[in-house]
C-alpha positions as CSV (number, residue, x, y, z in Angstrom):
1,M,-100.8,108.3,-4.0
2,A,-104.4,108.8,-3.0
3,F,-105.9,105.8,-1.3
4,S,-109.6,105.1,-1.6
5,E,-109.6,102.8,1.4
6,Q,-107.5,101.9,4.4
7,I,-107.4,98.5,6.2
8,T,-105.7,97.8,9.6
9,S,-107.7,94.8,10.9
10,L,-106.8,91.2,10.4
11,Q,-110.5,90.4,10.6
12,N,-111.3,92.5,7.6
13,E,-113.2,90.4,5.0
14,T,-111.0,91.6,2.1
15,V,-107.9,90.6,4.0
16,K,-109.3,87.1,4.8
17,H,-110.5,86.6,1.3
18,L,-107.2,87.6,-0.3
19,A,-105.3,85.4,2.1
20,K,-107.4,82.4,1.1
21,L,-107.1,83.3,-2.6
22,A,-103.3,83.3,-2.3
23,R,-103.3,79.7,-1.1
24,D,-106.4,78.1,-2.8
25,T,-106.0,77.0,-6.4
26,S,-109.7,76.1,-6.8
27,L,-110.8,79.5,-5.5
28,R,-108.4,81.3,-8.0
29,R,-109.8,79.3,-10.9
30,K,-113.4,79.8,-9.7
31,E,-113.1,83.5,-9.5
32,G,-110.6,84.0,-12.3
33,L,-108.3,86.1,-10.1
34,F,-104.7,85.9,-9.0
35,L,-102.3,87.8,-6.8
36,T,-99.0,89.4,-7.5
37,E,-96.6,89.9,-4.6
38,G,-94.1,92.7,-5.0
39,E,-93.7,95.7,-7.3
40,K,-91.9,93.8,-10.1
41,L,-94.6,91.2,-10.7
42,T,-97.4,93.7,-10.2
43,R,-95.8,96.0,-12.8
44,Q,-95.5,93.1,-15.2
45,A,-99.2,92.1,-14.8
46,V,-100.2,95.7,-15.6
47,L,-97.9,95.9,-18.6
48,A,-99.3,92.5,-19.8
49,G,-102.7,94.1,-20.0
50,C,-104.3,92.1,-17.1
51,R,-107.3,93.8,-15.6
52,F,-106.1,95.5,-12.4
53,E,-108.8,94.9,-9.8
54,M,-107.0,96.0,-6.6
55,L,-103.7,97.5,-5.4
56,L,-102.8,97.0,-1.8
57,T,-99.7,98.8,-0.5
58,T,-98.2,99.5,2.9
59,G,-97.4,103.0,1.7
60,K,-94.8,102.7,-1.0
61,E,-95.6,104.6,-4.2
62,F,-96.5,102.4,-7.2
63,P,-96.3,104.0,-10.7
64,F,-99.5,102.4,-12.1
65,A,-101.7,102.9,-9.0
66,D,-104.2,104.9,-11.0
67,K,-105.0,101.9,-13.2
68,A,-106.3,99.9,-10.3
69,K,-110.0,99.9,-9.6
70,R,-109.4,100.0,-5.9
71,Q,-106.3,101.4,-4.1
72,I,-105.9,100.3,-0.5
73,L,-103.5,101.4,2.2
74,L,-102.7,98.2,4.1
75,S,-101.1,97.8,7.5
76,P,-97.9,95.7,7.5
77,H,-99.5,92.9,9.7
78,C,-102.4,92.6,7.2
79,A,-99.9,92.4,4.3
80,E,-98.2,89.6,6.2
81,K,-101.5,87.7,6.5
82,I,-102.2,87.9,2.8
83,S,-98.6,87.2,1.5
84,T,-97.2,83.8,1.0
85,M,-93.6,85.1,1.2
86,P,-91.4,84.8,4.3
87,S,-91.3,88.6,4.4
88,A,-94.4,90.5,3.1
89,P,-93.8,92.8,0.1
90,D,-94.6,96.5,0.0
91,C,-97.3,96.0,-2.5
92,I,-99.8,93.3,-3.6
93,G,-101.9,93.3,-6.7
94,L,-105.1,91.6,-7.5
95,F,-105.7,90.9,-11.2
96,S,-108.2,89.0,-13.4
97,M,-106.7,86.1,-15.3
98,P,-105.3,87.0,-18.7
99,E,-107.5,86.1,-21.7
100,Y,-105.8,84.1,-24.4
101,D,-106.8,83.7,-28.0
102,A,-107.9,80.1,-28.1
103,A,-107.5,80.2,-31.9
104,L,-103.7,80.3,-31.5
105,F,-103.8,76.7,-30.4
106,E,-105.8,75.7,-33.4
107,K,-102.9,76.7,-35.7
108,P,-99.6,74.8,-36.4
109,G,-96.8,76.1,-34.1
110,R,-94.1,75.2,-31.6
111,F,-95.8,74.2,-28.4
112,L,-94.8,72.8,-25.0
113,A,-97.2,70.5,-23.1
114,L,-96.9,69.7,-19.4
115,E,-98.5,66.5,-17.9
116,G,-98.7,66.2,-14.2
117,V,-95.8,68.6,-13.4
118,Q,-97.0,69.3,-9.9
119,D,-94.3,71.4,-8.2
120,P,-95.2,75.1,-8.7
121,G,-91.5,76.1,-8.7
122,N,-90.8,73.6,-11.5
123,V,-93.9,74.8,-13.4
124,G,-92.8,78.4,-13.1
125,T,-89.2,77.7,-14.2
126,I,-90.4,75.8,-17.2
127,L,-92.7,78.6,-18.3
128,R,-89.9,81.1,-17.9
129,T,-87.6,78.9,-20.1
130,A,-90.4,78.4,-22.7
131,L,-91.0,82.1,-23.0
132,A,-87.2,82.8,-23.3
133,F,-86.7,80.3,-26.1
134,G,-89.7,81.4,-28.1
135,A,-92.5,78.8,-27.5
136,D,-95.8,79.8,-29.2
137,G,-97.8,78.5,-26.2
138,V,-98.0,76.0,-23.4
139,I,-100.6,73.3,-22.9
140,A,-101.1,72.0,-19.3
141,D,-103.2,69.3,-17.9
142,G,-105.4,69.6,-14.8
143,C,-102.9,67.8,-12.6
144,C,-100.2,70.4,-13.2
145,G,-99.3,72.8,-10.4
146,D,-101.3,76.0,-10.6
147,L,-99.7,78.3,-13.2
148,F,-100.9,81.3,-11.3
149,S,-100.0,80.4,-7.8
150,P,-97.8,82.9,-6.1
151,K,-94.8,80.5,-6.1
152,A,-95.2,79.6,-9.8
153,L,-95.5,83.3,-10.8
154,R,-92.3,84.2,-8.9
155,A,-90.4,81.2,-10.4
156,S,-91.6,82.2,-13.9
157,M,-90.7,85.8,-13.3
158,G,-94.1,86.6,-14.7
159,A,-93.8,84.5,-17.8
160,A,-97.3,83.2,-17.4
161,L,-98.5,86.7,-18.0
162,H,-97.0,86.9,-21.5
163,L,-97.1,83.3,-22.7
164,P,-100.4,81.9,-24.2
165,L,-101.6,79.1,-22.0
166,L,-104.2,76.4,-22.5
167,Q,-105.3,74.2,-19.6
168,T,-107.2,71.0,-20.3
169,E,-108.7,68.3,-18.1
170,N,-108.1,65.7,-20.8
171,L,-104.6,66.1,-22.2
172,S,-104.5,63.0,-24.3
173,K,-107.7,64.1,-26.1
174,T,-106.3,67.5,-26.6
175,L,-103.0,66.2,-27.9
176,A,-104.7,63.8,-30.3
177,E,-106.5,66.7,-31.9
178,K,-103.4,69.0,-32.0
179,K,-101.1,66.4,-33.5
180,K,-103.0,66.6,-36.7
181,Q,-101.0,69.8,-37.4
182,N,-98.0,69.3,-35.1
183,R,-95.6,66.4,-34.8
184,L,-95.8,65.1,-31.2
185,F,-92.6,64.4,-29.3
186,V,-92.7,62.9,-25.8
187,T,-89.8,62.8,-23.4
188,A,-89.5,59.3,-21.9
189,L,-87.0,56.8,-20.5
190,R,-87.5,54.1,-23.1
191,E,-85.1,51.9,-24.9
192,D,-86.5,52.9,-28.3
193,A,-86.3,56.6,-27.5
194,I,-84.3,58.8,-29.8
195,S,-81.3,60.6,-28.3
196,L,-82.2,64.3,-28.1
197,P,-79.3,65.8,-30.1
198,T,-80.1,63.5,-33.0
199,V,-83.8,64.4,-33.3
200,S,-84.8,66.0,-36.6
201,V,-86.9,69.0,-35.4
202,P,-89.8,69.9,-37.8
203,D,-91.3,73.4,-38.2
204,H,-94.4,72.5,-36.2
205,F,-94.3,70.3,-33.1
206,I,-95.6,69.7,-29.5
207,L,-93.0,68.7,-27.0
208,V,-94.4,66.9,-23.9
209,I,-92.7,67.0,-20.5
210,G,-94.1,64.6,-17.8
211,N,-94.4,64.3,-14.1
212,E,-91.3,64.6,-12.0
213,G,-91.5,61.1,-10.7
214,H,-93.6,59.1,-13.1
215,G,-93.0,60.7,-16.4
216,V,-95.8,60.8,-19.0
217,S,-98.9,58.6,-19.0
218,D,-99.4,55.5,-21.2
219,A,-102.2,57.3,-22.9
220,T,-99.9,60.2,-23.9
221,L,-97.1,57.8,-24.9
222,S,-99.4,55.9,-27.2
223,L,-99.9,59.1,-29.2
224,A,-96.2,60.0,-29.6
225,D,-94.8,60.3,-33.1
226,E,-91.4,60.0,-31.5
227,T,-90.2,59.5,-27.9
228,V,-87.1,61.4,-26.9
229,I,-84.4,60.8,-24.3
230,I,-81.8,63.1,-22.9
231,P,-78.4,61.4,-23.0
232,M,-76.5,61.6,-19.7
233,N,-73.9,59.9,-17.4
234,G,-75.1,56.4,-16.5
235,K,-74.7,57.3,-12.8
236,I,-77.8,59.5,-13.1
237,Q,-81.0,58.1,-14.6
238,S,-83.1,61.3,-15.0
239,L,-83.3,65.0,-14.4
240,N,-86.1,66.9,-12.6
241,A,-88.8,68.3,-14.7
242,S,-87.5,71.8,-15.0
243,S,-84.0,70.8,-15.8
244,A,-85.2,68.3,-18.4
245,A,-87.5,70.9,-19.9
246,S,-84.7,73.4,-20.2
247,V,-82.4,71.0,-22.0
248,A,-85.1,69.8,-24.4
249,L,-86.5,73.3,-25.0
250,Y,-83.0,74.6,-25.9
251,E,-82.5,71.7,-28.4
252,F,-85.9,72.1,-30.0
253,F,-86.3,75.9,-30.1
254,V,-82.8,77.3,-30.3
255,R,-81.3,74.6,-32.5
256,K,-84.3,75.1,-34.8
257,G,-83.5,78.8,-35.0
258,A,-86.6,80.1,-33.2
259,I,-84.8,83.0,-31.5
260,I,-81.5,83.3,-33.4
């Protein structure tokens, strides 16, 4: 592999900038860039068609190195400064955020919506499940954990790179518009909620999963065509967001025949 640059100093501006980018959601959104840590995620980002801005490696060969605009040989201690992992990976990629076709979300479909799901591990796990079960896309509000944080990307196994995503600062407004073509189901701990196994799943719907501790907002609940509850042993009142999403997604997508 031919490297166009070599970096050995922790004071290098590229190293300092990438270390901040890896940890700062607002900076990632402002610049439209995200990092992949490790060969597997970096390879997935390339195959997903994301623009490959930079490859940084401590020396290990990477099969798609020639697709990167910049190829940098990085000293191990610089890789440790950039990485968010306990042990720095052999390669780190810098990519532009994927561009999604916004028109997809204007059509009827099978969508998942996330409201205030803050833990990036939960967010990533939910995205991975949504992709596995055949969701057409995911809508997330501004309070959700960053879909492109290193932790979320690892938890999703790169699902965010392949699953159309729509982020909105006003989820209730977005859902009010989308429900004109899709029946809106909201998971909620309410006495009038329908038990999940008994729900009649239509061809086109939006399934809303709420915050880990507080559930969905009153504004979102007021829009629901139906509220749904997951039946469980009375000794446990609720599941965490990723577990609840997995159960609900299986019922809605697999039982409906989206992937079988």
